[in-house]
N, C-alpha and C positions, 0 to 999 in steps of 0.2 A: 414368504416375502411378497408374493403377488397381492395378498390381502393388505399388507402394510402400504404398498404402492397405491392401492385403490383408496385407502383411507387418506393418504397424503394428497391424492388427486382431488378427492371430495373437499378436503380442507382448503386447498389452493383455489378450487373452483368457487367455494363459498366466499372466501376472502376477496376474490376477483369481483364477485357479484356485489359485495358491499362497497368496494372501492369505486366501481363503475357507478353505483347509485349515488355515492357521495360526490363524485366528479360531476354529476348532472345537476347538483344543487346550485340554484341561482336565486331562489326566493323561498318564501315560506311554504308555498304549495309543493315545490319540488323537494324541500327539506322534509315535509311530512310524508311524502311518497318514499323518500330514502329511509326514513325512520321505520316505515312499515316493512321495507325490504330487509333492513338490518334486524328487526325483531324476528321475522320468519327465518332468516338465514342463521341467526344466532341459535335458534331452537334446533335447526338441522345440525349445526356444528357441535352443539352440546351433546347431541345423541352419539356423536363419534367418540367422545371421551372414554366411556367405559370400554368400547370395542378396542380403542387404541391401547389402553392400559392392559387389557387382557392379552392382546397380541404382543405387546412389548415383553411380557413375561416369557413368551415362547421363542423370541428371537435370540439367536446367538449373539455374542459380543460383536462379531464382524458384521452381522446383519444390522444390528442396532447402529453401529458406526456408519454403515452405508446409508441407512435411512436418515440419520441425523444430517449427513452431508447433503442428501437429496432434499431434505426439508429446508435446509438453509438456502440452497440454491433456488428452490421454488418459492419460498415465502419471503425472503429478504427484500426482493424488488417490490412485492406487494405491500409489505410493511412500510417501505420508503414512500411509496405513492400514497398510502393511507395517511401517513404522518403529514405529508404536504397538504393533502386535501382537507384534513381535519383542521389544520391551522387556518386555512382559508374560510371554511364554513363556520368555524367557531368564532372567527373575528367579526362576523356579521351577527349582531344581536338577534335579528329576526330569524335567521336560519339556525342559530345556536339554540334558541328557545324551542324551536320545533323538533330539534334532534335530541335534546336533553332527556325527555322521558323515555 
């Protein structure tokens, strides 16, 4: 269970990093900086996938339910912030273009 909590912590930390980078976007240069952060963080988060799948197979049903509840509590606020900030940065053609690749 500790390993699952560690993976969830890394996931939440990575999403927080992306959200903070996006919240700092005000122009093309800051959007390009955010894009670099997103790219590197995405690679880190992708590496968690296989570990999470492997661990999921080892958890009991009760542990899985507990982790799903913990993940929802940790990630939902971040996803809400990300949705808000993405709407803002994508509404500006200059920042949207820098973030698209």
